[in-house]
C-alpha positions in Angstrom: 174.1 121.0 31.7 175.2 121.6 35.3 172.3 121.4 37.8 171.8 124.6 39.9 170.0 124.3 43.2 168.6 127.3 45.1 168.5 127.1 48.9 167.0 129.6 51.2 167.9 129.4 54.9 165.5 131.1 57.3 166.9 131.9 60.7 164.6 133.1 63.4 167.2 134.0 66.0 166.6 137.1 68.1 170.1 138.1 68.9 173.3 138.8 67.1 175.2 136.5 67.1 172.8 133.7 67.8 173.1 129.9 68.0 170.1 129.7 65.7 172.1 131.5 62.9 175.1 129.2 63.7 172.9 126.1 63.2 171.4 127.5 60.0 174.9 128.2 58.6 176.0 124.7 59.5 173.0 123.1 57.8 173.5 125.4 54.7 177.1 124.6 54.3 176.5 120.8 54.7 173.6 120.9 52.2 175.7 122.9 49.7 178.6 120.5 50.1 176.4 117.4 49.6 174.7 118.8 46.6 178.0 120.0 45.1 179.7 116.6 45.2 178.3 115.8 41.8 179.4 119.1 40.3 176.1 120.9 40.9 176.1 124.6 41.5 174.4 125.7 44.7 173.1 129.2 45.5 172.4 129.8 49.2 170.5 132.8 50.5 170.3 133.3 54.2 167.5 135.4 55.7 167.6 136.7 59.2 163.9 137.1 60.0 164.6 139.5 62.9 165.6 142.1 60.2 162.1 141.8 58.8 160.2 141.8 62.1 158.2 145.0 61.5 157.5 144.1 57.9 156.2 140.7 59.0 153.9 142.2 61.6 152.6 144.8 59.1 151.9 142.0 56.6 150.0 140.0 59.2 147.8 143.0 60.0 147.2 144.3 56.5 147.7 141.1 54.4 149.9 143.2 52.1 153.7 142.4 52.4 156.1 145.3 51.9 158.4 145.4 48.9 161.2 144.2 51.2 159.3 141.3 52.5 157.9 140.4 49.1 161.5 139.8 47.9 162.0 137.3 50.7 158.7 135.6 49.9 159.5 135.3 46.2 163.0 133.9 47.0 161.3 131.2 49.2 158.8 130.5 46.4 161.6 130.1 43.8 163.8 128.0 46.1 164.3 124.3 45.5 164.5 123.8 49.2 164.2 125.7 52.5 166.2 125.3 55.6 164.1 126.7 58.5 165.7 127.1 62.0 164.1 128.6 65.1 164.9 129.0 68.8 162.5 127.1 71.1 160.5 129.1 73.6 157.8 127.6 75.9 157.9 124.3 74.0 157.3 125.9 70.6 158.9 128.0 67.9 159.6 131.7 68.5 156.8 134.1 67.8 158.8 135.6 65.0 159.2 132.3 63.3 155.5 131.4 63.5 154.3 134.9 62.5 156.4 134.8 59.3 154.5 131.6 58.2 151.2 133.1 59.3 151.9 136.2 57.2 152.5 134.6 53.8 150.3 132.5 51.5 150.1 128.8 52.3 150.6 127.8 48.7 154.2 128.9 48.9 155.0 125.7 50.9 153.1 123.0 49.0 155.5 120.3 48.0 158.5 122.4 49.1 161.4 120.3 50.6 162.1 121.7 54.1 164.9 120.9 56.5 164.0 121.8 60.0 166.3 122.9 62.8 165.8 124.2 66.3 168.0 125.5 69.2 167.5 125.9 72.9 169.5 126.1 76.1 169.0 122.5 77.1 168.1 119.2 75.5 164.9 119.1 77.4 163.3 121.1 74.5 164.4 118.7 71.8 161.0 117.2 71.3 159.5 120.6 70.4 160.4 120.0 66.7 158.2 116.9 66.5 155.4 118.1 68.7 155.1 121.7 67.8 157.0 122.5 64.6 156.8 119.4 62.2 152.9 119.3 62.4 152.8 122.9 61.2 154.7 122.0 58.1 152.6 119.0 57.6 149.6 121.3 57.5 151.4 123.5 55.0 151.9 120.4 52.8 155.7 120.9 52.8 158.0 117.9 52.3 159.9 117.7 55.5 163.3 116.0 55.6 163.0 113.0 57.9 166.0 114.0 60.1 165.5 117.2 62.0 168.4 118.8 63.8 168.1 120.1 67.4 171.0 121.8 69.0 171.4 122.7 72.7 174.1 125.0 74.1 176.1 121.9 74.9 176.2 120.9 71.3 178.1 124.2 70.5 180.7 123.5 73.1 179.2 125.8 75.8 178.8 123.0 78.3 181.9 121.9 80.2 180.4 118.9 81.8 180.2 116.8 78.6 176.4 116.6 78.4 176.1 117.1 74.7 174.0 114.7 72.6 175.7 111.3 72.2 175.7 111.8 68.4 177.8 114.9 67.6 176.0 117.8 66.1 178.2 117.7 63.0 177.1 114.1 62.3 173.4 114.9 62.6 173.9 117.9 60.3 175.6 115.8 57.7 172.8 113.2 57.9 170.0 115.8 57.4 171.9 117.4 54.6 172.4 114.0 52.9 168.6 113.3 53.1 167.8 116.7 51.7 170.2 116.0 48.8 168.4 112.7 48.2 165.0 114.4 48.1 166.2 117.1 45.7 168.0 114.6 43.4 164.8 112.6 43.3 162.9 115.7 42.2 160.6 115.8 45.2 159.8 119.5 44.9 159.6 119.5 41.1 157.4 116.4 41.2 154.9 118.1 43.5 154.7 121.1 41.2 154.1 119.0 38.1 151.4 117.0 40.0 149.3 120.1 40.4 148.5 120.1 36.6 148.2 116.7 35.0 149.2 116.4 31.4 146.6 116.1 28.7 145.2 112.6 28.5 146.6 111.6 31.9 143.5 112.3 33.9 142.1 109.3 35.7 138.5 108.5 34.9 136.1 109.9 37.5 134.6 107.2 39.7 130.9 106.4 39.2 128.0 105.1 41.3 128.5 104.7 45.0 132.3 105.0 44.7 132.0 108.6 43.5 131.0 109.7 47.0 133.5 107.7 48.9 136.9 109.0 49.7 139.7 106.9 48.3 141.2 106.6 51.8 138.2 104.6 52.9 137.7 102.5 49.8 138.6 99.4 51.8 136.4 100.2 54.8 134.9 97.2 56.5 131.6 97.7 58.5 131.9 97.0 62.2 129.1 94.5 62.0 131.1 92.4 59.5 134.2 92.6 61.7 132.2 91.3 64.7 130.7 88.5 62.7 127.1 90.0 62.7 124.8 89.9 59.8 
């Protein structure tokens, strides 16, 4: 049976046309091409968040998304992966981008493979993805593709002084798409969904005694007195 992958590309660009939408399209095409090399079918849905700005605001205020926005949310929920691209303002994502994520349930993102992209006028904003955007998706428990793609105006050929990134935008896009493909082929999103409900008989025995009150992360904790040689 031929695999079918559903991708949703979220573009938070504020103008038409926008470099944010251009980057989202490049990432979508590269991801679809990479996934399709093995004969898989790829269904790509692109969402311009600016078209849902009023619906997003109403959902944030009332906690009840409109029918129009609910369709977008359900498409994200059903997607095998999401490509999320935002312009950078004041060293952070656009308000429209952030408000969309604030307005929908956090459980939509748990275990969801996400490829991040961002655009800005200059490369000075390139670290915004790692400092302001990636941590948000970590909180949402999404599976972020290791390579994120930032594109300044120079990367789209708008700069005549040759100040574009040393690694061409197309190369970074292909690398990110290849990593997303690897994650999907490995079943990252599906594995996360299956992990929420363990199969019968697979439950690990509950810890007893003192270990029952100790977080597994600190199971190898060594007291400071021992480290310093004190008794």
